[in-house]
C-alpha positions in Angstrom: 15.6 6.3 -7.1 19.5 6.0 -7.2 21.3 3.1 -5.3 25.0 3.3 -4.8 26.5 -0.1 -5.1 30.2 -0.8 -3.7 31.4 -3.7 -5.6 35.1 -4.6 -5.0 36.0 -1.2 -4.4 34.2 0.2 -7.4 31.2 2.7 -6.9 28.4 2.1 -9.4 24.9 3.6 -9.6 21.7 1.7 -10.2 18.4 3.4 -10.8 15.4 1.6 -9.8 11.7 2.3 -10.8 8.9 1.1 -8.3 6.7 -1.1 -10.1 3.1 0.0 -9.3 3.6 3.9 -8.8 6.9 4.9 -10.6 9.5 6.8 -8.7 8.5 8.3 -5.4 9.5 11.9 -5.7 11.4 13.8 -3.0 8.6 16.4 -2.8 5.7 14.2 -2.0 4.1 14.7 1.4 5.0 12.1 3.9 1.6 10.4 4.2 1.6 10.2 0.4 5.0 8.8 0.1 4.3 6.3 2.8 1.2 5.1 1.1 2.8 4.7 -2.2 5.8 3.0 -0.7 3.6 0.5 1.4 1.2 -0.4 -1.5 4.5 -1.0 -3.8 6.2 -3.3 -1.6 2.8 -5.1 -0.2 3.9 -4.6 3.4 0.6 -2.7 4.5 -2.3 -3.0 6.7 -4.5 -4.5 4.0 -6.1 -8.0 4.4 -3.9 -9.9 2.1 -0.7 -8.9 4.1 -2.3 -9.1 7.7 -3.7 -12.7 6.6 -0.1 -13.6 5.6 1.3 -12.5 9.0 -1.6 -14.5 10.7 -3.4 -11.3 12.1 -6.6 -12.0 10.2 -8.3 -15.3 9.2 -9.6 -14.2 5.7 -8.0 -12.1 2.9 -11.5 -10.7 2.3 -12.1 -7.0 2.6 -13.4 -6.4 6.0 -14.8 -3.1 4.8 -17.3 -4.3 2.0 -16.8 -8.2 2.4 -15.7 -8.7 -1.3 -12.7 -9.8 -2.9 -9.1 -9.8 -1.8 -8.1 -6.8 0.3 -5.1 -5.8 -1.5 -3.9 -2.3 -3.3 -5.7 -3.2 -6.2 -9.1 -3.9 -4.3 -8.7 -0.1 -3.0 -9.8 1.1 -6.6 -13.1 -0.7 -6.4 -14.1 -0.9 -2.8 -17.6 0.4 -2.4 -17.0 1.4 1.2 -14.3 4.0 -0.1 -16.8 5.7 -2.5 -16.5 9.0 -1.3 -13.1 9.3 -2.6 -12.2 9.2 -6.5 -11.2 6.1 -7.8 -7.9 7.5 -8.9 -6.9 8.9 -5.4 -5.2 5.7 -4.1 -3.5 7.6 -1.3 -7.0 8.9 0.2 -8.5 5.4 -0.3 -5.3 3.8 1.4 -5.5 6.0 4.5 -9.4 5.8 5.0 -9.1 2.0 4.7 -6.7 2.0 7.6 -9.0 4.4 9.5 -12.0 2.3 9.0 -10.3 -1.0 10.0 -9.0 0.7 13.0 -12.5 1.9 14.0 -13.9 -1.6 13.5 -11.1 -3.6 14.7 -8.8 -5.8 12.6 -9.4 -9.3 12.2 -12.9 -9.3 13.6 
């Protein structure tokens, strides 16, 4: 990802690599790119962030009741076992759907 920086009239380019998922390529589908971006920056609809915002009382996973509900937990959540463990995008969106069905923060 290139970033153009204007510094006292000089133009420089800086390349950044996202820590968790690597570079987000232009050809990714929108849903996949959004999931990767949200998981990388941590501003998502998972328990840890919602707790930080004050939306939920606990950081525990509302789907399985275990652990902290963050991006790393999506790999192990037993309520998402229908998706392969390495398919983080499907696990991310399914967790959002299940939370919406059951109500966030309940």
